[in-house]
Residue frames as qw, qx, qy, qz and C-alpha x, y, z in Angstrom:
[[0.599, -0.306, 0.461, -0.579, 29.80, -22.77, -35.01],
 [0.323, 0.174, -0.922, -0.125, 29.87, -26.53, -34.48],
 [0.786, -0.355, -0.223, -0.455, 27.13, -28.93, -33.32],
 [0.605, -0.546, 0.540, -0.210, 27.84, -31.09, -30.28],
 [0.205, 0.390, -0.882, -0.168, 30.00, -34.13, -30.94],
 [0.767, -0.155, -0.506, -0.364, 28.24, -37.53, -31.05],
 [0.581, -0.028, -0.744, 0.330, 27.83, -39.56, -27.88],
 [0.007, -0.004, -0.502, 0.865, 26.36, -36.98, -25.48],
 [0.058, -0.622, -0.781, 0.006, 22.81, -36.97, -24.15],
 [0.089, 0.149, 0.058, 0.983, 21.39, -33.56, -25.00],
 [0.134, 0.518, 0.652, -0.537, 18.43, -31.66, -23.56],
 [0.383, 0.783, 0.491, -0.001, 15.91, -29.47, -25.40],
 [0.029, 0.944, -0.159, -0.286, 18.51, -26.68, -25.73],
 [0.798, 0.545, -0.229, 0.116, 20.95, -29.01, -27.49],
 [0.155, 0.615, -0.651, 0.417, 23.43, -29.29, -24.60],
 [0.538, -0.168, -0.798, 0.213, 23.92, -31.84, -21.79],
 [0.499, -0.803, -0.261, -0.196, 22.20, -31.17, -18.49],
 [0.065, -0.804, 0.440, -0.394, 24.28, -29.36, -15.88],
 [0.774, -0.436, 0.406, -0.215, 24.18, -32.48, -13.68],
 [0.953, 0.269, 0.030, 0.135, 26.05, -34.41, -16.38],
 [0.331, 0.803, -0.360, 0.341, 29.17, -32.28, -15.80],
 [0.022, 0.628, -0.554, -0.546, 32.06, -32.93, -15.97],
 [0.826, 0.378, -0.152, -0.389, 31.57, -34.68, -19.29],
 [0.722, 0.305, -0.591, 0.190, 34.79, -36.65, -18.79],
 [0.763, -0.614, -0.204, -0.006, 35.25, -38.15, -15.37],
 [0.744, -0.163, -0.067, 0.645, 38.98, -37.37, -15.41],
 [0.234, 0.616, 0.145, 0.738, 38.35, -33.70, -16.21],
 [0.145, 0.020, -0.470, 0.870, 38.43, -30.81, -13.71],
 [0.161, 0.417, 0.633, -0.632, 35.44, -29.32, -11.91],
 [0.461, 0.655, 0.424, -0.423, 32.34, -29.19, -14.16],
 [0.053, -0.451, 0.563, 0.691, 34.42, -29.15, -17.38],
 [0.749, 0.491, 0.303, -0.326, 32.56, -29.62, -20.66],
 [0.058, -0.582, 0.671, 0.457, 35.67, -30.57, -22.63],
 [0.182, -0.018, 0.927, 0.328, 35.00, -32.42, -25.85],
 [0.421, 0.548, 0.565, -0.451, 31.37, -31.29, -26.21],
 [0.534, 0.790, -0.004, -0.303, 32.16, -29.61, -29.55],
 [0.853, 0.431, -0.180, 0.234, 35.19, -31.74, -30.35],
 [0.777, -0.398, -0.067, 0.483, 38.68, -32.02, -28.96],
 [0.478, 0.124, 0.165, 0.854, 39.99, -29.15, -31.09],
 [0.049, -0.850, -0.449, -0.271, 37.18, -26.66, -30.35],
 [0.386, -0.039, -0.228, 0.893, 38.18, -23.11, -29.45],
 [0.211, -0.451, -0.286, -0.819, 34.75, -21.44, -29.44],
 [0.057, -0.120, -0.787, 0.603, 33.22, -22.96, -26.33],
 [0.212, 0.551, 0.628, -0.507, 29.94, -21.29, -25.38],
 [0.228, 0.500, -0.233, -0.803, 29.99, -19.28, -28.60],
 [0.044, -0.049, -0.925, -0.374, 28.89, -22.44, -30.38],
 [0.126, 0.537, 0.752, -0.360, 25.51, -21.63, -28.84],
 [0.219, 0.646, 0.008, -0.731, 25.24, -18.55, -31.08],
 [0.511, 0.242, 0.751, 0.340, 23.96, -20.40, -34.11],
 [0.028, 0.114, 0.423, 0.899, 22.96, -18.60, -37.29],
 [0.297, -0.561, -0.696, -0.336, 19.33, -19.33, -36.45],
 [0.418, -0.667, -0.457, 0.415, 19.57, -17.76, -32.98],
 [0.264, -0.286, 0.091, 0.917, 21.38, -14.70, -34.28],
 [0.076, -0.272, -0.571, -0.771, 18.83, -14.20, -37.03],
 [0.369, -0.648, -0.660, -0.085, 15.95, -14.58, -34.55],
 [0.402, -0.552, -0.288, 0.671, 17.59, -12.07, -32.22],
 [0.145, -0.073, 0.285, 0.945, 17.94, -9.54, -35.04],
 [0.218, -0.444, -0.657, -0.569, 14.30, -9.96, -36.04],
 [0.464, -0.655, -0.594, 0.044, 13.01, -9.68, -32.50],
 [0.497, -0.585, -0.235, 0.596, 15.25, -7.00, -31.02],
 [0.246, -0.116, 0.246, 0.930, 16.15, -4.47, -33.74],
 [0.145, 0.737, 0.658, -0.048, 13.18, -2.11, -33.98],
 [0.034, 0.966, 0.116, -0.227, 14.24, 1.55, -33.83],
 [0.713, 0.535, -0.099, 0.442, 17.87, 1.24, -34.92],
 [0.279, -0.904, 0.233, -0.226, 19.08, 3.13, -31.84],
 [0.826, 0.210, -0.397, 0.340, 22.68, 2.17, -31.07],
 [0.485, -0.838, 0.185, -0.169, 24.43, 2.31, -27.67],
 [0.533, 0.498, -0.614, 0.301, 28.14, 1.77, -27.06],
 [0.822, -0.562, -0.083, -0.045, 29.22, -0.27, -24.03],
 [0.769, 0.242, -0.211, 0.553, 32.91, 0.53, -24.42],
 [0.441, -0.834, -0.038, 0.329, 34.64, 2.37, -21.56],
 [0.345, 0.891, -0.296, -0.004, 37.33, 4.72, -22.96],
 [0.879, 0.180, -0.315, 0.309, 40.63, 2.92, -23.49],
 [0.354, 0.392, -0.400, 0.749, 42.36, 5.62, -21.42],
 [0.552, -0.686, -0.228, -0.416, 39.87, 5.53, -18.55],
 [0.794, -0.561, 0.015, 0.232, 42.58, 4.16, -16.22],
 [0.214, 0.927, -0.303, 0.051, 45.72, 6.27, -16.24],
 [0.636, 0.429, -0.569, 0.298, 49.38, 5.26, -16.17],
 [0.303, 0.129, -0.761, 0.559, 50.26, 3.49, -12.91],
 [0.372, -0.021, 0.415, -0.830, 46.67, 3.99, -11.78],
 [0.698, 0.040, -0.500, -0.511, 45.08, 0.82, -13.13],
 [0.798, -0.325, 0.384, -0.333, 43.75, -2.09, -11.13],
 [0.969, 0.028, 0.220, 0.106, 45.65, -5.40, -11.23],
 [0.398, -0.619, 0.418, 0.532, 48.87, -3.45, -12.06],
 [0.676, 0.444, 0.517, 0.282, 48.01, -3.45, -15.77],
 [0.324, -0.129, 0.267, 0.898, 49.72, -1.19, -18.29],
 [0.283, 0.692, 0.380, -0.544, 47.52, 1.76, -19.18],
 [0.603, 0.667, 0.372, 0.231, 46.67, 3.01, -22.63],
 [0.280, -0.616, 0.206, 0.707, 49.29, 5.22, -24.28],
 [0.608, 0.711, 0.337, 0.110, 48.89, 7.02, -27.59],
 [0.371, -0.450, 0.307, 0.752, 51.69, 8.48, -29.67],
 [0.531, 0.787, 0.278, -0.144, 50.57, 10.74, -32.53],
 [0.568, -0.225, 0.438, 0.660, 53.08, 10.91, -35.37],
 [0.343, 0.794, 0.000, -0.502, 53.01, 13.82, -37.84],
 [0.780, 0.202, 0.490, 0.332, 53.72, 12.73, -41.43],
 [0.112, 0.881, -0.143, -0.437, 55.40, 15.91, -42.65],
 [0.022, 0.115, -0.057, -0.992, 55.66, 17.31, -45.22],
 [0.268, -0.401, -0.730, -0.484, 52.15, 15.89, -45.83],
 [0.413, -0.296, 0.270, -0.818, 49.21, 17.21, -43.84],
 [0.831, -0.111, -0.483, -0.252, 48.59, 13.82, -42.21],
 [0.355, -0.553, 0.628, -0.416, 49.04, 11.84, -39.02],
 [0.691, -0.056, -0.720, -0.041, 49.49, 8.27, -37.85],
 [0.463, -0.626, 0.400, -0.483, 49.20, 7.09, -34.26],
 [0.517, 0.158, -0.827, 0.156, 50.60, 4.18, -32.23],
 [0.680, -0.529, 0.062, -0.504, 48.65, 2.66, -29.35],
 [0.436, 0.171, -0.838, 0.281, 50.10, 0.53, -26.57],
 [0.551, -0.376, 0.281, -0.690, 48.02, -0.91, -23.72],
 [0.162, -0.035, 0.966, -0.196, 47.13, -4.02, -21.73],
 [0.307, -0.226, -0.691, -0.615, 44.07, -5.56, -23.37],
 [0.447, -0.540, -0.712, 0.044, 42.38, -5.82, -19.96],
 [0.242, -0.125, -0.311, 0.911, 42.90, -2.23, -18.75],
 [0.395, 0.108, 0.025, -0.912, 39.47, -1.13, -20.01],
 [0.838, 0.167, 0.196, -0.481, 36.36, -2.87, -21.36],
 [0.073, 0.458, -0.870, -0.168, 37.44, -6.38, -22.31],
 [0.947, -0.027, -0.151, -0.282, 36.49, -9.90, -23.20],
 [0.446, -0.524, 0.726, -0.012, 38.60, -12.42, -21.28],
 [0.711, 0.376, -0.498, -0.324, 39.66, -15.05, -23.84],
 [0.973, -0.174, -0.116, -0.102, 40.43, -18.73, -23.31],
 [0.687, 0.305, -0.400, 0.525, 44.15, -18.10, -22.72],
 [0.167, -0.734, 0.196, -0.629, 43.48, -15.82, -19.78],
 [0.419, -0.438, 0.629, -0.487, 42.85, -18.14, -16.83],
 [0.611, 0.067, -0.768, -0.183, 42.98, -21.90, -16.47],
 [0.825, -0.499, -0.240, -0.110, 42.16, -24.31, -13.68],
 [0.090, -0.848, 0.453, -0.260, 44.66, -23.35, -10.99],
 [0.715, -0.403, 0.563, -0.095, 45.25, -26.75, -9.41],
 [0.863, 0.246, 0.421, 0.136, 45.33, -28.72, -12.67],
 [0.179, -0.591, 0.375, 0.691, 47.09, -25.91, -14.58],
 [0.317, 0.251, 0.801, 0.441, 44.94, -26.56, -17.64],
 [0.259, 0.278, -0.068, -0.922, 43.00, -24.25, -19.97],
 [0.742, 0.307, 0.154, -0.576, 39.93, -24.96, -22.13],
 [0.922, 0.315, -0.161, -0.159, 39.91, -28.45, -23.65],
 [0.918, -0.289, 0.087, 0.259, 43.04, -29.41, -21.71],
 [0.519, 0.722, -0.142, 0.435, 45.43, -26.88, -23.23],
 [0.726, -0.450, -0.197, 0.480, 48.57, -26.32, -21.14],
 [0.138, -0.914, 0.127, 0.361, 50.78, -23.30, -20.47],
 [0.459, -0.315, 0.643, 0.526, 53.42, -25.02, -22.60],
 [0.430, 0.521, 0.673, 0.302, 50.95, -25.27, -25.50],
 [0.098, 0.958, 0.261, -0.069, 50.23, -21.54, -25.25],
 [0.211, -0.876, 0.310, 0.302, 53.84, -20.41, -24.96],
 [0.778, 0.006, 0.515, 0.360, 55.20, -22.82, -27.57],
 [0.235, 0.793, -0.279, -0.488, 57.24, -21.28, -30.41],
 [0.922, 0.365, 0.119, 0.041, 57.84, -23.14, -33.65],
 [0.612, -0.516, 0.350, 0.487, 61.55, -23.76, -33.96],
 [0.542, 0.239, 0.536, 0.602, 61.54, -23.48, -37.74],
 [0.134, 0.732, 0.416, 0.522, 59.27, -20.46, -38.31],
 [0.225, 0.056, -0.378, 0.896, 59.70, -18.62, -35.01],
 [0.417, -0.399, -0.264, -0.773, 55.94, -18.18, -34.84],
 [0.235, -0.148, 0.729, -0.626, 54.15, -18.56, -31.56],
 [0.009, -0.333, -0.942, -0.031, 51.25, -20.91, -30.90],
 [0.294, -0.178, -0.131, -0.930, 47.75, -19.55, -31.44],
 [0.374, -0.311, -0.872, -0.059, 45.78, -22.30, -29.73],
 [0.262, -0.691, -0.614, 0.277, 42.75, -20.92, -27.81],
 [0.254, -0.104, 0.033, 0.961, 43.59, -17.46, -29.13],
 [0.254, 0.558, 0.389, -0.688, 41.10, -14.61, -29.38],
 [0.162, 0.305, -0.556, -0.756, 41.35, -14.66, -33.21],
 [0.042, -0.237, -0.954, -0.180, 38.89, -17.57, -33.31],
 [0.059, 0.649, 0.614, -0.446, 36.20, -15.45, -31.65],
 [0.059, 0.545, -0.149, -0.823, 36.92, -12.61, -34.08],
 [0.104, 0.041, 0.827, 0.552, 35.90, -14.71, -37.08],
 [0.186, -0.539, -0.707, -0.419, 32.16, -14.41, -36.36],
 [0.146, -0.452, 0.193, -0.858, 32.10, -12.10, -33.35],
 [0.056, -0.277, -0.838, 0.466, 29.97, -12.29, -30.22],
 [0.284, -0.030, -0.291, -0.913, 26.60, -11.49, -31.69],
 [0.279, -0.362, -0.882, -0.113, 23.03, -12.21, -30.57],
 [0.398, -0.750, -0.343, -0.402, 20.32, -11.26, -28.08],
 [0.296, 0.221, -0.552, 0.748, 21.58, -9.30, -25.08],
 [0.507, -0.703, -0.468, -0.173, 19.88, -8.96, -21.74],
 [0.136, 0.491, -0.413, 0.755, 20.70, -6.32, -19.13],
 [0.566, -0.572, -0.566, 0.179, 20.22, -7.08, -15.45],
 [0.074, 0.679, -0.127, 0.719, 20.12, -3.54, -14.08],
 [0.640, -0.349, -0.606, 0.318, 21.00, -4.67, -10.59],
 [0.255, -0.032, -0.282, 0.924, 22.08, -1.22, -9.42],
 [0.328, -0.253, -0.183, -0.891, 18.75, 0.40, -10.31],
 [0.697, -0.366, -0.550, -0.278, 16.75, -2.45, -8.80],
 [0.604, -0.196, -0.576, 0.515, 18.84, -2.69, -5.63],
 [0.140, -0.060, -0.252, 0.956, 18.42, 1.03, -4.90],
 [0.397, -0.339, -0.411, -0.747, 14.68, 0.99, -5.64],
 [0.574, -0.336, 0.388, -0.638, 12.07, 0.47, -2.88],
 [0.963, 0.049, -0.120, -0.234, 11.42, -3.07, -4.17],
 [0.713, 0.376, -0.495, 0.325, 15.12, -3.90, -4.17],
 [0.048, -0.494, 0.549, -0.673, 15.74, -2.38, -0.76],
 [0.743, -0.244, 0.275, -0.559, 12.94, -4.53, 0.63],
 [0.979, 0.115, 0.037, -0.165, 13.88, -7.78, -1.13],
 [0.523, 0.641, -0.532, 0.180, 17.65, -7.77, -1.74],
 [0.908, -0.348, -0.186, 0.138, 19.61, -10.32, 0.24],
 [0.622, 0.177, -0.166, 0.744, 22.65, -8.00, 0.22],
 [0.281, -0.894, -0.282, 0.206, 22.89, -5.26, 2.81],
 [0.113, -0.915, 0.206, 0.328, 24.69, -2.05, 1.82],
 [0.862, 0.283, 0.250, 0.337, 26.24, -3.46, -1.35],
 [0.112, -0.875, 0.289, 0.373, 29.58, -1.77, -2.12],
 [0.827, 0.549, -0.121, 0.021, 31.35, -2.38, -5.46],
 [0.318, 0.686, -0.560, 0.340, 34.71, -1.89, -3.73],
 [0.495, -0.374, 0.684, -0.384, 34.05, -4.53, -1.08],
 [0.144, 0.127, -0.955, -0.228, 33.98, -8.31, -1.68],
 [0.572, 0.176, 0.460, -0.656, 30.21, -8.42, -1.64],
 [0.133, 0.036, 0.929, 0.344, 28.68, -11.39, -3.45],
 [0.528, 0.128, -0.094, -0.834, 25.54, -10.83, -5.54],
 [0.443, 0.031, 0.883, -0.152, 23.31, -13.90, -5.04],
 [0.021, 0.177, 0.811, 0.557, 21.33, -15.52, -7.81],
 [0.025, -0.663, -0.726, 0.180, 18.05, -14.75, -6.06],
 [0.039, -0.686, -0.072, 0.723, 18.78, -11.02, -6.39],
 [0.014, -0.242, 0.611, 0.754, 19.50, -11.30, -10.11],
 [0.034, -0.368, -0.889, -0.270, 16.31, -13.28, -10.68],
 [0.045, -0.718, -0.548, 0.427, 14.27, -10.77, -8.65],
 [0.028, -0.546, 0.203, 0.812, 15.71, -7.93, -10.75],
 [0.018, -0.008, -0.793, -0.609, 14.79, -9.71, -13.99],
 [0.049, -0.558, -0.828, 0.024, 11.27, -10.31, -12.69],
 [0.044, -0.717, -0.287, 0.634, 10.87, -6.63, -11.72],
 [0.007, 0.409, -0.448, -0.795, 12.05, -5.63, -15.23],
 [0.773, 0.401, 0.275, -0.408, 9.67, -8.09, -16.83],
 [0.309, 0.643, -0.640, -0.287, 12.58, -9.64, -18.71],
 [0.960, -0.003, 0.246, -0.132, 12.42, -13.23, -19.94],
 [0.260, -0.577, 0.700, 0.332, 15.55, -15.17, -20.81],
 [0.882, 0.410, -0.082, -0.217, 16.11, -17.15, -23.98],
 [0.859, -0.243, 0.312, 0.325, 18.75, -19.86, -24.35],
 [0.658, 0.316, 0.230, 0.644, 21.88, -18.39, -25.90],
 [0.054, -0.979, -0.137, -0.138, 21.40, -14.89, -24.50],
 [0.538, 0.313, -0.311, 0.719, 24.39, -12.66, -23.78],
 [0.487, -0.742, -0.438, 0.142, 24.20, -11.49, -20.16],
 [0.273, 0.490, -0.199, 0.804, 25.16, -8.01, -18.93],
 [0.517, -0.644, -0.516, 0.226, 25.04, -7.11, -15.22],
 [0.103, 0.689, -0.114, 0.708, 25.11, -3.47, -14.13],
 [0.626, -0.347, -0.589, 0.376, 26.34, -3.83, -10.57],
 [0.226, -0.964, -0.138, -0.013, 26.93, -0.11, -9.90],
 [0.742, -0.249, 0.085, 0.617, 30.72, -0.23, -10.19],
 [0.382, 0.413, 0.254, 0.787, 30.92, 2.52, -12.80],
 [0.272, -0.848, -0.259, -0.375, 28.54, 4.75, -10.81],
 [0.698, -0.682, -0.034, 0.217, 30.68, 4.32, -7.70],
 [0.715, -0.015, 0.165, 0.679, 34.01, 4.66, -9.51],
 [0.247, 0.645, 0.260, 0.675, 32.97, 7.99, -11.02],
 [0.389, -0.870, -0.115, -0.280, 32.42, 9.47, -7.53],
 [0.828, -0.431, -0.041, 0.357, 35.76, 8.37, -6.05],
 [0.043, 0.940, -0.326, -0.091, 38.68, 10.83, -5.73],
 [0.678, 0.501, -0.524, 0.116, 42.04, 9.53, -6.93],
 [0.101, -0.509, 0.712, -0.473, 43.30, 9.24, -3.36],
 [0.753, -0.095, 0.464, -0.457, 40.54, 6.76, -2.52],
 [0.895, 0.396, -0.144, -0.144, 41.04, 4.76, -5.71],
 [0.372, 0.610, -0.648, 0.262, 44.76, 4.59, -4.92],
 [0.412, -0.378, 0.683, -0.470, 43.97, 3.14, -1.49],
 [0.904, 0.141, 0.236, -0.329, 41.90, 0.40, -3.14],
 [0.743, 0.568, -0.354, 0.031, 44.69, -0.39, -5.62],
 [0.038, 0.637, -0.689, 0.345, 47.20, -0.68, -2.78],
 [0.689, -0.205, 0.589, -0.368, 45.32, -3.63, -1.26],
 [0.539, 0.359, -0.698, -0.306, 46.38, -6.90, -2.87],
 [0.196, 0.356, 0.749, 0.524, 44.39, -8.88, -3.69],
 [0.215, -0.141, -0.097, -0.961, 41.97, -6.17, -4.73],
 [0.174, 0.341, 0.838, -0.388, 38.42, -6.32, -3.40],
 [0.296, 0.040, -0.369, -0.880, 35.42, -6.00, -5.72],
 [0.622, 0.194, 0.550, -0.523, 31.79, -6.90, -5.58],
 [0.352, 0.281, -0.700, -0.554, 30.45, -9.31, -8.17],
 [0.830, -0.116, -0.309, -0.451, 28.34, -12.38, -8.75],
 [0.671, -0.486, 0.504, -0.245, 28.49, -15.07, -6.07],
 [0.292, 0.349, -0.881, -0.125, 30.60, -18.17, -6.53],
 [0.612, -0.024, 0.613, -0.500, 27.92, -20.84, -6.14],
 [0.285, 0.089, 0.918, 0.263, 26.73, -24.01, -7.81],
 [0.322, 0.691, 0.615, -0.203, 23.33, -22.43, -8.44],
 [0.151, 0.818, -0.164, -0.531, 24.93, -19.44, -10.18],
 [0.109, -0.368, 0.805, 0.453, 26.97, -21.76, -12.43],
 [0.323, 0.349, 0.878, 0.043, 23.89, -23.86, -13.20],
 [0.285, 0.807, 0.332, -0.396, 21.95, -20.71, -14.16],
 [0.077, 0.708, -0.452, -0.537, 24.74, -19.59, -16.50],
 [0.204, -0.125, 0.922, 0.304, 25.06, -23.04, -18.07],
 [0.309, 0.483, 0.813, -0.100, 21.30, -23.28, -18.60],
 [0.234, 0.855, 0.364, -0.286, 20.86, -19.88, -20.24],
 [0.066, 0.921, -0.159, -0.351, 23.78, -17.95, -21.70],
 [0.836, 0.460, 0.013, 0.300, 26.37, -17.83, -24.47],
 [0.465, 0.323, -0.274, 0.778, 28.56, -15.18, -22.80],
 [0.418, -0.795, -0.407, 0.169, 28.49, -13.09, -19.60],
 [0.392, 0.389, -0.094, 0.828, 29.70, -9.57, -18.83],
 [0.357, -0.807, -0.429, 0.194, 29.46, -6.83, -16.24],
 [0.143, 0.923, -0.086, 0.348, 30.67, -3.40, -15.31],
 [0.672, -0.699, 0.240, 0.053, 32.97, -4.76, -12.58],
 [0.128, 0.733, -0.653, -0.138, 36.73, -5.41, -12.95],
 [0.105, -0.286, 0.952, -0.042, 36.30, -9.13, -12.19],
 [0.572, -0.160, -0.566, -0.572, 32.64, -10.02, -12.96],
 [0.724, -0.386, -0.571, 0.035, 32.65, -12.36, -9.95],
 [0.510, -0.853, 0.066, -0.090, 33.12, -11.35, -6.33],
 [0.713, 0.424, -0.344, 0.440, 36.86, -10.83, -5.78],
 [0.133, 0.332, -0.926, -0.120, 38.71, -12.48, -4.15],
 [0.619, -0.183, -0.667, -0.372, 36.67, -15.67, -4.24],
 [0.555, -0.451, 0.403, -0.572, 34.81, -16.70, -1.16],
 [0.986, -0.008, 0.096, -0.135, 35.27, -20.34, -2.20],
 [0.639, -0.427, 0.526, 0.364, 38.27, -22.55, -2.91],
 [0.508, 0.273, 0.617, 0.535, 37.71, -21.98, -6.64],
 [0.087, 0.413, -0.069, -0.904, 37.11, -19.08, -9.01],
 [0.647, 0.571, 0.399, -0.309, 34.19, -18.77, -11.41],
 [0.294, 0.755, -0.454, -0.370, 36.81, -17.79, -14.03],
 [0.235, -0.325, 0.909, 0.116, 38.18, -21.32, -13.87],
 [0.484, 0.337, 0.799, -0.120, 34.87, -22.99, -14.72],
 [0.468, 0.782, 0.206, -0.356, 33.59, -20.38, -17.20],
 [0.281, 0.788, -0.460, -0.297, 36.80, -19.90, -19.19],
 [0.002, 0.448, -0.889, -0.090, 38.73, -23.12, -18.76],
 [0.409, 0.110, 0.877, -0.230, 35.80, -25.46, -18.22],
 [0.484, 0.615, 0.590, -0.197, 33.17, -24.16, -20.63],
 [0.377, 0.159, 0.424, 0.808, 34.85, -21.68, -22.95],
 [0.025, -0.855, -0.518, -0.023, 32.41, -18.99, -21.84],
 [0.331, 0.483, -0.045, 0.809, 33.57, -15.43, -22.62],
 [0.378, -0.689, -0.455, 0.420, 33.69, -13.13, -19.57],
 [0.247, 0.686, 0.133, 0.671, 33.30, -9.40, -20.16],
 [0.496, -0.569, -0.379, 0.536, 34.53, -6.91, -17.60],
 [0.194, -0.447, -0.016, 0.873, 34.57, -3.12, -17.17],
 [0.139, 0.502, 0.644, 0.560, 31.74, -2.68, -19.67],
 [0.074, 0.108, 0.199, -0.971, 30.26, 0.83, -19.46],
 [0.056, -0.438, -0.878, -0.185, 26.53, 0.06, -19.05],
 [0.008, 0.414, 0.390, -0.822, 25.34, 3.52, -17.94],
 [0.336, 0.272, -0.283, -0.856, 23.90, 4.73, -21.26],
 [0.334, -0.087, -0.889, -0.300, 22.56, 1.24, -21.94],
 [0.119, -0.387, -0.797, 0.449, 20.62, 1.31, -18.65],
 [0.182, 0.409, 0.142, -0.883, 19.16, 4.70, -19.54],
 [0.376, 0.170, -0.580, -0.703, 18.02, 3.48, -22.96],
 [0.267, -0.193, -0.944, -0.018, 16.52, 0.29, -21.53],
 [0.003, 0.445, 0.617, -0.649, 14.53, 2.32, -19.01],
 [0.257, 0.366, -0.151, -0.882, 13.41, 4.72, -21.76],
 [0.426, 0.111, -0.712, -0.547, 12.25, 1.87, -23.99],
 [0.742, -0.218, 0.300, -0.558, 10.75, -0.19, -21.18],
 [0.992, 0.108, -0.067, -0.019, 12.66, -3.29, -22.24],
 [0.403, -0.747, 0.522, 0.087, 15.95, -4.72, -21.13],
 [0.763, 0.060, 0.570, 0.299, 16.71, -6.91, -24.16],
 [0.275, 0.846, -0.229, -0.396, 18.46, -5.78, -27.35],
 [0.905, 0.382, -0.045, 0.183, 20.67, -6.97, -30.16],
 [0.493, -0.743, 0.343, 0.296, 24.41, -7.19, -29.43],
 [0.791, 0.566, -0.089, 0.213, 27.24, -6.87, -31.92],
 [0.459, -0.793, 0.374, 0.143, 30.75, -7.32, -30.59],
 [0.819, 0.521, -0.188, 0.151, 33.88, -7.84, -32.68],
 [0.685, -0.616, 0.230, 0.313, 36.99, -8.83, -30.69],
 [0.159, 0.814, -0.467, -0.308, 40.28, -7.80, -32.27],
 [0.956, 0.280, -0.083, -0.009, 41.71, -10.29, -34.73],
 [0.053, -0.774, 0.618, -0.125, 44.99, -10.92, -32.90],
 [0.851, 0.107, -0.513, -0.032, 46.34, -14.46, -33.47],
 [0.623, -0.046, -0.612, 0.484, 47.10, -15.92, -30.06],
 [0.141, -0.520, 0.155, -0.828, 45.50, -13.00, -28.23],
 [0.193, -0.140, -0.844, 0.480, 44.66, -13.47, -24.54],
 [0.086, 0.672, 0.585, -0.446, 41.91, -10.83, -24.33],
 [0.247, 0.321, 0.441, 0.801, 40.46, -8.02, -26.39],
 [0.249, 0.209, 0.177, -0.929, 38.53, -4.76, -26.26],
 [0.447, 0.355, 0.805, -0.162, 34.94, -5.76, -27.09],
 [0.081, 0.092, -0.451, -0.884, 34.12, -3.13, -29.73],
 [0.006, -0.389, -0.919, 0.067, 30.53, -3.67, -28.67],
 [0.283, -0.098, -0.110, -0.948, 27.21, -2.06, -29.52],
 [0.261, 0.385, 0.825, -0.322, 23.67, -2.66, -28.29],
 [0.141, -0.054, -0.493, -0.857, 21.12, -2.11, -31.05],
 [0.329, 0.318, 0.666, -0.589, 17.43, -1.46, -30.27]]
């Protein structure tokens, strides 16, 4: 983790104020390029300092109870995955004459629970990724060695993982409660419709939970996608996949939502396929600002059902998070290999 580079005016959290963005006047919308140096590939993960991780471990690990947030890799079947992504395939190889087996896995890294890395999506108009990296930079192959570029690859995140204090916003439970039904600004929220979850709803849910945020938290939003998905017959899921672009509920594209994320978190994730409302209701996507502008990891298709049950049982919606992305040089995304520890 690196401290901010010299020359920036920092607030009490050690970052510039949101209103100072973009940090370079020639940079795209709200970009924080150069904050941790021109060669930085960690982005928001620089917020997960040793001190914050240690404090999270001391404050959150009490019982030792561990909850996985990983959806099965084969949860979406062949030719039945959203965004036309290749599904998980396993080949088991017997090692006769020994009593032993190997196996070979092939899959798109975003077909199940995933962290979107900094190679995934750039600013669409400017065609630039985090810290000004171009498509040419990413696809460059060394003429002498034949090795591909690894700039902004997921391997950098794998070195220390995505580890710290996690907070669950159990939006689905709150929205379907009497309090949520009375106060939510969204009518008849449907995870398979482009419904936008406003910031006021997320804050109301946190208040109802009694959950306080700390700078550098890792955000998880249970929107209800997994609950809804589990009730859908294949014929209905196929009808959703046939509509392009796909339609999913998710967080609203708004300046206030971006300000809230900038002011509080080190990474964000949800149970939805796109985290944000899809397609965007604005002329821009939150993916552009979070990934390409700030280097903020975006988690999608996290299975938060058992986590929500445990949070309710314990009466607290904060916990310790340990996530180790796969160490793939030049990787675009990765399964999260993530646990919540209470």
